[in-house]
Residue, then its C-alpha position, 0 to 999 in steps of 0.5 A: x810144846x808149851x807147858x801149862x804150869x811149872x813142874x818142880x825140878x825133881x818131878x821134871x827129871x823123873x818124868x823124862x828120859x832125855x834132857x837137852x841143855x842149850x845155851x850160849x857160851x860162858x853161862x855155866x851150861x856144862x856145870x848146870x848139866x852136871x848138876x841136873x845129872x847129880x840131882x837125878x842120881x841122888x834123888x831117883x833110882x836107876x842110872x843117869x848119864x851126863x853126856x857132853x858134846x862141848x869140846x871143853x873138858x870142864x865136866x870131868x873136873x866137876x864130877x871128879x872122874x878124870x879124863x872123859x871119852x866115848x865110853x861112859x865113866x861112873x862117878x865112884x861111891x867114894x866121891x859121894x862119901x866125901x860129901x856125905x851123900x848117899x845117892x839112890x842111883x848111879x851117875x855116869x859121864x861121857x864125852x863125845x869122841x868124833x873119830x870113834x863115833x864115825x868109825x862106829x857109824x860106818x860099821x853100823x850103816x855099811x850094807x856089807x863088809x866090803x863097803x865097810x872096809x873100803x870106807x874105813x880104809x879110804x885114804x881121805x876118810x879120816x880127813x873128810x870125817x874129821x872136817x865134815x861140816x857139823x860132824x860133831x853135831x850129827x854124831x851127838x844126835x846119833x849117840x843120843x839115839x843109841x843111848x836111848x835105844x839101848x835102855x842102859x840109862x834111865x835118864x840122859x842129860x846132854x850138854x850141847x855146844x854153845x850159842x846158836x850152834x845148839x841149833x846145829x845139833x837139832x838140825x843135824x839129822x835133817x842136814x844129813x838126810x838132805x845131803x844124800x839128795x843134794x847136788x853136791x853128792x850127785x856131782x861127786x858121784x856122777x862120773x861113776x854113774x855116767x860114761x858120757x860125763x866121765x868122757x866130757x869131764x876127763x880134761x877137768x880131772x886131768x888138770x885137777x890131778x896136776x894141781x892137787x895130785x894124782x887121783x885126788x878127785x877120784x879118791x873123793x868120788x870113791x869115798x862118796x860113792x861108798x858113802x852113798x851106799x849107806x844112804x838108807x841107814x843114815x836117812x832112817x836113823x835121822x828120821x828116828x832122831x828127829x822123832x826122839x827130839x819131839x817125843x814126850x819123853x824128851x825135854x829141853x832146858x835153856x841156860x843163860x845169865x841175865x846179861x844182855x847178849x846171853x839173855x837175847x840168845x836164850x830168848x831166841x833158843x826158847x822161841x825156836x824150841x817152841x816153834x818146833x813144838x819141843x818141850x821146854x821144861x825151864x829156863x835156868x837163870x845163872x849168876x843172878x843178883x839178889x832181887x832184894x837189891x831192887x827194893x826201895x829199902x835197899x837204896x835207903x839203907x845204902x844212903x844212910x850207910x854212906x852218911x854214917x861212914x862219912x861222919x867223922x864223929x859217928x860210931x859206925x866206923x870204930x865199931x866195924x873196925x873193932x869187929x874186923x880187928x877182933x878176928x885178926x890184926x888191927x885195921x886202920x879206921x881210915x881204910x874201913x871208912x873209905x871201904x864203907x863209903x865206896x861200897x855205899x855210894x856204888x850201890x846205885x850201880x849194882x841196883x841198876x844192874x839188878x833192875x835190868x836183870x829183873x826186866x830180862x828175867x821177866x821177858x824170859x819168864x813169858x816164854x817158859x813155865x818156869x825160870x830157875x834162879x841160881x845166884x852168884x856163888x862165893x866160889x867156882x863150882x869144880x867138885x861134887x860139893x859145889x854141884x850139890x850147892x847148885x842143885x839146892x838152888x835149882x830146887x829152891 
């Protein structure tokens, strides 16, 4: 779903109920997710939830809410008072709990109490669900659906797993639907549906039992027979989640730095979202060098600075040394000269990086209605004050 033009950040957030934030690892995706939630809570009324499905626990630190779990925690009013901000709405945060999530899924989709209790008490249940391929991804989509259907929150911002694993989240509903029609599930459950197969496979089961332990494969089969009884509920929910991802009330933001690998991943994600006809609201370019570094005047200034600093009779070095010494102990002019010359002569390298960033930004801009730039900040963002600084850059 390609937009015709850019939409200001606050307007974009106000028009949506779900925002999924995608991106490769280490680009600041979790922090950007928190900043988006904060921006919506401050500017808009209602309840805003930031849900992280990234196992890293950085979000709780940034919001100052302590440990996060499956139950949402509200960012206290005192935290906003400390930064002199009065939000119009409420900001909540939660982290996906895989074990609790699977237990809730079983309780919801089991056709009756007998199946529910049998699955929850199955000896392999915890191990299988804990190691189930992409279980974290599927649970994230289940919880996303539940949160949307509950109406508890006016906006849910989802911090997805890093890199192309983000696509695993989007593909999780389809994979679950396909699983119920797979050969693997039929192979695991056919001994209980076919007397002939059971007789024919008896030697295999006897050997497997001697190698793996008594009843190992039977326990697996028991679990998946019970799991298959919940097929109708799982398939129906998967279809509903897929519809939600493509709904007009849902949008996607891709976060990236302008380094080669992350920018390549961001372009891949953006193209994939467009291919699926999902709404791509924006790409966030994080830790961007100032565009002024690429101007010809900047290079000229660096050349002149190097010459002035190297001039033994010049007035620049003594003036800078005096200015620096006014704020503390005196500084050695030779050290000041070395620093100025080094900075000036290395400017070309920095300008080259900035020019390459500008090229990658242009490539990303061709895929989205807008690129939101966030510059390199003086310090790490680890509290609400830092997040508010980030919000200001996103709005600009």
